[in-house]
C-alpha positions in Angstrom: -16.3 -54.1 -87.2 -15.7 -55.6 -90.6 -15.6 -59.3 -91.2 -12.0 -59.0 -92.4 -11.0 -57.3 -89.2 -12.7 -60.0 -87.1 -10.9 -62.7 -89.0 -7.6 -60.9 -88.4 -8.4 -60.7 -84.7 -9.3 -64.3 -84.5 -6.0 -65.3 -86.2 -4.1 -63.1 -83.8 -5.9 -64.5 -80.8 -5.0 -68.1 -81.8 -1.4 -67.1 -82.5 -1.1 -65.5 -79.1 -2.6 -68.5 -77.3 -0.4 -70.9 -79.2 2.7 -68.8 -78.4 1.8 -68.9 -74.7 1.2 -72.7 -74.9 4.6 -73.1 -76.6 6.3 -71.4 -73.6 4.6 -73.8 -71.2 5.6 -76.7 -73.6 9.2 -75.6 -73.5 9.1 -75.6 -69.6 7.8 -79.2 -69.8 10.3 -80.3 -72.4 13.2 -78.9 -70.3 12.0 -80.9 -67.4 11.6 -84.0 -69.6 15.2 -83.7 -70.9 16.6 -83.2 -67.5 14.1 -85.3 -65.6 14.2 -82.8 -62.8 12.0 -83.8 -60.0 8.4 -82.9 -61.0 7.3 -83.5 -57.5 9.1 -80.3 -56.5 6.4 -78.0 -55.1 7.9 -74.9 -56.8 8.0 -76.7 -60.2 4.4 -77.9 -59.8 3.3 -74.4 -58.7 4.8 -72.8 -61.7 3.3 -75.2 -64.2 -0.1 -75.2 -62.5 -0.1 -71.4 -62.5 0.9 -71.3 -66.2 -1.7 -73.8 -67.2 -4.4 -72.0 -65.2 -3.4 -68.7 -66.7 -3.6 -70.1 -70.2 -7.0 -71.7 -69.5 -8.3 -68.3 -68.4 -6.9 -66.7 -71.6 -8.6 -69.3 -73.7 -11.9 -68.9 -71.8 -11.7 -65.1 -72.3 -11.0 -65.5 -76.1 -13.9 -68.0 -76.4 -16.2 -65.6 -74.6 -15.2 -62.8 -77.0 -15.9 -65.1 -80.0 -12.3 -65.0 -81.1 -11.6 -68.6 -80.5 -13.7 -71.7 -81.0 -14.0 -73.7 -77.8 -12.8 -76.9 -79.4 -9.6 -75.1 -80.5 -8.9 -74.0 -77.0 -9.5 -77.5 -75.6 -7.1 -78.9 -78.2 -4.4 -76.5 -77.1 -4.9 -77.4 -73.4 -5.2 -81.1 -74.2 -1.8 -81.1 -76.0 -0.1 -79.6 -73.0 -1.9 -82.0 -70.6 -0.5 -84.9 -72.6 3.0 -83.4 -72.3 2.5 -83.1 -68.6 1.4 -86.7 -68.4 4.5 -87.8 -70.4 6.6 -85.9 -67.8 5.0 -87.5 -64.8 5.2 -90.9 -66.5 9.0 -90.4 -67.2 9.7 -89.3 -63.7 7.9 -92.4 -62.3 10.0 -94.7 -64.5 13.2 -92.9 -63.4 
């Protein structure tokens, strides 16, 4: 596989992971805007499942050498901060 092809694959992998992260971020932002009860088991289940799935995608991409581990941690860290904001906002409500 050529270096040019690998670079394209790496860029595609990062773009796909960021796209999936954006979908989760949108779920969180909708909840923040509406301050719907985050303690709802179904809500927590959906977000937990989405976050777990994304972490597995990132792990797979790291193992393939398509993504640097730090980049994956950064993507998950940003989402975790959003989740923390949501929980903090719901407690204040």
